[in-house]
C-alpha positions, 0 to 999 in steps of 0.5 A: 555520532554519524547521520544516517542517510537514507534513499527514498526512491517512488518509483512512479514519481522517479519515471513520471512523463506526462506525455507517457503516463498516467496521472491517476496514481500521482496523488497517491505516489507524491503522498507517499513520497512526502510522507516518508521524507517528512518523517525521516526529516523528523528523524534527523537524517540526510535524505535523497530522492529520485524524481523525473524531470517533470517533477524534480523542477516543481518540487524542488521549493516543496522538497527543501533540504532533499538531495534530488536526483533526477531520473528516467524509465530508461537509466532508473535501475542503474542510477539506483545502483549508484545512489545505493553507494551513497546511503546507509539505507534505501526506502522503496515504494514501487510495483511488484516486479520493479521492487523486486529489481530494486531489492535485488539491487540494493539488497540489505540496504533495503528497509524491507524484507529480503529480495527472496522474500519480496519476491514470494510476497509480490504474487498475490497467489504465493503470498497468500499461501505462505500466509495460509501455512502460518494459521492465517485465515485467506480467501479460496484463491486460484491462479490462471496464467496465459501458458497455464489456466485450469479451472472450471467456472461450474465450480466457482462459488459466485462472486468471485473477485478477478484481478492481476497476480502482480499489480497493485492497487484497485488497477484491473480488479472485478468483482464478478457476479455471473458465471457466464463472464468470468472467463472474459473478465479473465481474459481482460484482467490478464492484459492488465498484468505484467506477467499475464497471470490472474488470480480468482479469489473467493469473494468475502463480505464484510468490513474492508480494510488494511493492517500496516505493520512494522516489523524488525525482522520478525518482531512486530513494533507497531500495527495499525488496522484502518478502513478501506473506502471501497466501493464496486461500479459496474463490477470494478472495485474503486479505492477512494481512500482510508481512515485510522486507527480503528479502536473497535476492540473486536476488529482489533484483536483479530488483527494483532492475532494476524500480526502475531502470526508474522513472527514465523516469517522472521525475514520480514522487516520494515513497513508491510501492508496486509488488505483484510475483509472482516466479518466473524473472521479476518481474512488477508486478500493481499499483501504489500511488501512496502510502504502503502497509502495507509502510511500516509495516514499513520504519518499524520498522527505518529510523526516518529514513525521514521526513528521506529523505522530506523529502530532508533526508538521502539513504540511504548505500545504496539497498537497504534490507537494505544499511542495516539488519540483521534483519527488520520484520513486519507482521500482522493479528491473528487474535483478534477486537478488543473495539472499534473503538479496540482495532482501531485500536490492536492490530489489527495486530502489527508490530515487528522482530527479528533473524532471519527465523526469529525472525519466523515465530515471531512470526507464529504467535503473532500469527496462525497463519493468515498462514502457511498456505495461502500460494501459495509455500514460505516456507522457500525465500527470506529 
């Protein structure tokens, strides 16, 4: 039987230059890359990965038995176009605009949605409009671009969330409680976004988390619901990490209902992340059509995830908590790492343990700030 070969490309680690790039995202980027390589090794596939020259040399011993291709920002897409010819599949992690370009280059070899769907789901405004058509609850959201910005501040229900239309993570995301400051934050966020577009979104109080869904062209294979450790300081949203899988029955039912409605998007394939907030209802506030940091935790409790990606096996149960025991955690460490190499290897703390209480103890040691100022009471859900 022919052995599969997979190109795993994480954009930030592929173009990282310590002289021009902030290392803030390096811990998460390396964590996702290492997790994908781990599960693909378990699935017994040949792996090629792309790394910048600054990371390739120092990680070659960590990534043994992986073919490392050295890349640069200038030649990255050209190299992806060449490397696609040597593999059966491609798994890509990248910001929205770069992910669109990668999907167009590798096309059907991508273990993910097709390019047209990635383009639609990458835009925070367009993605929510698509989900809304299929009965998924979303907050009221408007879009504002430099050449088209029509909204009346007096009509907004404060507080609102102001965030870039085409960036990932909590970068440049603000919760604004003063109508007089909305325009100021819109202009500020507009400068962060590569398309100079901003979404202004109704703020939903409740638990913050994300739903991870693995699909096979619309068929839901695996679902996980996590808690996101998010706080707000000086209006700025801070993401610290996550815990999974939740076992609260009411919350799980809401997540599975959302996952079921994704079947209408029958081109959905691979790993999809849906950021959610819930109280009586569960609202999808953002879509990430790729592997996310929640996947790091899933890999810790469920290392056969790679075989599911490749359609080698199917889970016996589709909700992760019915497949595994214990809880996984992913959290940014509080201490300041000594080098970008240290950030890559140790910037995140992740693993799994037998109980939710034990997870909280571990988080307090790794980063006490992760449990302070949360937007919900963590002791009321698990």
